[in-house]
C-alpha positions in Angstrom: 3.2 118.5 346.5 3.1 116.0 349.3 2.6 113.1 346.8 5.6 114.3 344.6 8.1 114.8 347.4 8.9 111.1 348.0 9.8 110.8 344.2 13.0 112.7 345.1 14.5 109.5 346.4 13.9 107.8 343.0 16.3 110.2 341.4 19.9 109.0 341.2 22.2 110.9 343.5 24.4 112.0 340.6 21.5 114.1 339.3 20.6 115.7 342.7 21.7 119.1 343.6 24.3 118.7 346.2 27.0 120.9 347.9 26.9 123.5 350.7 24.1 126.2 350.6 24.9 129.9 351.1 22.0 132.3 351.5 22.5 135.7 349.9 20.7 138.9 351.0 21.2 142.0 348.9 21.3 145.4 350.6 21.4 148.0 348.0 20.4 151.7 348.2 19.9 154.4 350.7 19.2 153.3 354.2 15.9 154.9 355.2 12.8 154.4 357.2 10.6 156.1 354.7 9.0 154.5 351.7 8.0 155.6 348.2 9.4 158.4 346.1 11.8 158.3 343.2 14.1 156.0 345.2 14.8 153.0 343.1 16.1 151.1 345.9 15.9 151.5 349.7 17.2 149.6 352.7 15.2 149.4 355.9 14.1 146.9 358.6 10.6 146.5 357.0 12.0 145.4 353.6 14.7 143.2 355.0 12.9 141.4 357.8 11.5 138.7 355.6 14.6 138.0 353.5 16.7 137.8 356.6 14.4 135.4 358.3 14.3 133.1 355.3 18.0 133.3 354.8 18.8 131.8 358.2 15.9 129.2 357.9 17.3 127.5 354.8 17.9 123.9 355.8 21.5 123.1 356.5 22.6 126.6 355.4 26.4 126.9 355.7 26.5 130.7 355.8 24.6 133.9 355.1 26.0 136.6 352.9 25.2 140.2 353.0 25.8 141.8 349.6 26.1 145.5 350.4 26.0 148.5 348.1 25.1 151.6 350.1 26.4 155.0 350.8 24.5 155.1 354.2 21.5 156.8 355.6 19.4 156.3 358.7 21.5 155.2 361.7 18.4 153.9 363.4 17.5 151.5 360.5 21.2 150.5 360.2 21.3 149.7 364.0 17.9 147.7 363.7 19.1 145.7 360.7 22.5 145.0 362.2 21.1 143.8 365.6 18.7 141.5 363.8 21.4 139.9 361.7 23.5 139.2 364.9 20.5 137.9 366.7 19.7 135.4 363.9 23.3 134.5 363.5 23.7 133.7 367.2 20.4 131.8 367.4 21.1 129.6 364.3 24.9 129.5 364.8 25.5 130.5 361.2 28.5 132.5 360.1 27.8 135.8 358.3 30.0 137.3 355.5 29.6 140.8 354.1 30.7 141.7 350.5 31.0 145.4 349.6 30.3 146.3 346.0 30.7 149.9 344.9 30.4 151.3 348.4 29.8 150.2 352.0 30.2 153.6 353.7 28.6 155.3 356.8 25.4 153.3 357.4 26.6 150.8 354.8 29.7 150.0 356.8 27.5 149.9 359.9 25.6 146.9 358.1 28.8 145.3 357.1 30.0 145.2 360.8 27.1 142.8 361.4 29.1 140.2 359.6 31.8 137.9 361.0 34.0 138.7 358.0 34.0 141.6 355.6 35.3 141.5 352.0 35.5 144.2 349.3 36.7 144.9 345.9 40.1 146.6 345.5 38.2 149.7 344.3 35.3 149.6 346.8 34.7 152.7 349.0 34.8 151.7 352.6 34.4 153.6 356.0 33.0 157.1 356.5 32.5 156.3 360.1 30.9 159.5 361.2 27.5 161.3 361.3 26.4 164.1 358.9 23.3 166.3 358.6 23.0 168.4 355.5 20.4 170.9 354.4 19.8 174.2 352.7 19.1 177.8 353.8 16.3 179.5 351.8 15.6 182.6 353.9 17.2 185.1 351.5 15.5 183.4 348.5 12.0 183.8 349.8 12.7 187.5 350.8 13.8 188.2 347.3 10.5 187.1 345.8 8.4 188.6 348.6 7.2 185.3 350.0 5.9 185.3 353.6 6.7 182.3 355.7 4.0 181.5 358.3 4.8 178.8 361.0 2.6 178.1 364.0 4.0 175.8 366.6 3.8 174.9 370.3 7.2 174.3 371.9 10.2 176.7 371.9 12.3 174.4 369.6 9.6 172.8 367.4 10.8 174.9 364.3 14.5 174.3 364.9 16.7 174.3 361.8 13.8 175.4 359.6 15.5 176.0 356.2 13.4 179.1 355.6 14.6 180.8 358.8 18.0 182.2 359.7 20.3 179.6 361.4 20.1 179.6 365.1 23.4 178.8 366.9 21.5 177.2 369.8 19.7 174.8 367.4 23.1 173.9 365.7 24.6 173.2 369.1 21.7 170.7 370.0 22.1 169.1 366.7 25.9 168.5 367.3 25.1 167.1 370.6 22.8 164.5 369.0 25.3 163.8 366.3 28.0 163.1 369.0 25.8 160.5 370.6 25.0 158.7 367.3 28.7 158.9 366.4 29.7 157.3 369.7 27.2 154.4 369.1 28.7 153.8 365.7 32.3 153.8 367.2 31.2 151.4 369.9 29.9 149.0 367.3 33.1 149.1 365.3 35.2 148.6 368.4 33.1 145.6 369.3 33.2 144.0 365.9 36.6 145.0 364.7 38.8 146.0 367.7 41.3 143.2 367.3 41.7 143.8 363.6 42.1 147.6 363.4 45.5 148.8 362.4 45.2 152.5 362.9 44.3 155.0 365.6 40.7 155.7 366.4 41.2 159.4 365.5 42.0 158.3 362.0 39.5 155.6 361.6 36.6 157.5 363.2 37.2 160.8 361.5 34.6 160.2 358.8 37.2 159.6 356.2 36.7 156.9 353.6 39.1 154.6 351.8 39.4 152.1 348.9 39.1 148.4 349.6 42.9 148.0 349.4 43.4 150.8 352.0 40.6 149.5 354.1 42.3 146.2 354.3 45.5 147.6 355.5 43.6 149.6 358.2 41.8 146.4 359.3 38.3 147.6 358.3 37.8 144.6 356.0 39.2 141.2 356.1 40.2 140.7 352.5 39.8 141.6 348.9 37.5 139.3 346.9 34.2 138.7 345.4 31.3 136.6 346.7 31.6 133.7 344.4 35.4 133.3 344.7 35.6 133.6 348.4 32.7 131.3 349.1 34.1 128.7 346.7 37.4 128.8 348.5 35.7 128.5 351.8 33.1 125.9 351.1 34.3 124.3 347.9 33.4 124.4 344.2 30.0 122.8 344.7 28.7 125.6 346.8 25.2 126.7 345.9 23.8 130.2 346.3 20.2 131.0 347.2 19.2 134.7 346.8 16.6 136.0 349.2 14.6 138.6 347.4 11.9 140.7 349.1 8.4 139.4 348.4 6.3 141.6 346.1 2.4 141.6 345.9 0.6 141.2 342.7 -1.4 144.5 343.4 1.9 146.4 344.0 3.4 145.2 340.7 0.2 146.0 338.8 -0.7 149.4 340.1 2.4 150.7 341.9 0.8 150.9 345.3 3.6 151.3 347.8 6.2 151.2 345.0 9.6 152.5 345.7 10.3 153.2 342.1 7.8 156.0 341.6 5.0 157.7 343.7 1.7 155.9 343.6 -0.6 157.2 340.8 -3.3 157.7 343.7 -0.9 159.9 345.7 -1.5 163.7 346.2 0.9 166.5 345.3 2.8 166.3 348.6 3.9 162.8 347.7 5.6 164.1 344.5 7.3 166.9 346.3 8.5 164.4 349.0 9.6 162.1 346.2 11.7 164.8 344.4 13.4 165.8 347.7 14.1 162.2 348.4 15.7 161.7 345.0 17.9 164.7 345.5 19.0 163.5 348.9 19.8 160.1 347.5 21.7 161.5 344.6 23.8 163.7 346.9 24.7 160.7 349.2 25.9 158.6 346.1 27.7 161.7 344.7 29.7 162.1 347.9 31.6 159.0 346.9 31.8 159.7 343.2 29.0 157.4 342.2 
């Protein structure tokens, strides 16, 4: 390769690829620290660390684009990814643009706030600035079938919110306290990134409600309506080039499915399949909340 590199200077300029370069990092799926299961796509710091690093290291990169399609998920992973984006942007002095596809809600909007400017389609779902925890109560079901639940734990609250036990008001109160703290962190982020652009009261914006792209623009949650190619061409010219940063995949993973996020590993035990099924249900419920 070292011998061939100087040949570039023998190629006439009119045949060389020229124009500003924009790196594109796709963030699609549920935001989750876990891996595996039936989740066809998943967003977390582990999977995005490499693509983000490479996106900002592209020589003479003009901007980095976050292409977001996520109904949310883990607030911790959302925070970690957002902080990493801002650290790289400040270090490299490169502007960041976020483009929402079908949905950038809850944790998905948290990710979008890492950008300097946010764009969406007119029909995108935006917002849901809140915190939610959902589950099921199976205590009556197991009693009906004569199933005995046996739990052994050290610590008064180790079994809190067990779906096979009656709901404990004290456990719910502790959960709500934790949710309030996470919600406040979310609100602080939006204030820091969007305060000068917000056109509605915090009570309305931070209620957990979500809006279409058009409505979100009126509220100041996004900067404009537009798609990646159109906005970037308007900003950097018709000769702008896009470099998509895809996660690296190993040959072993592709061949035998080890660590695959598409389906449980063929070497996994029964618990992995149960976890995968639950993960698929949780993911489906998150998408369904926004009609997707």
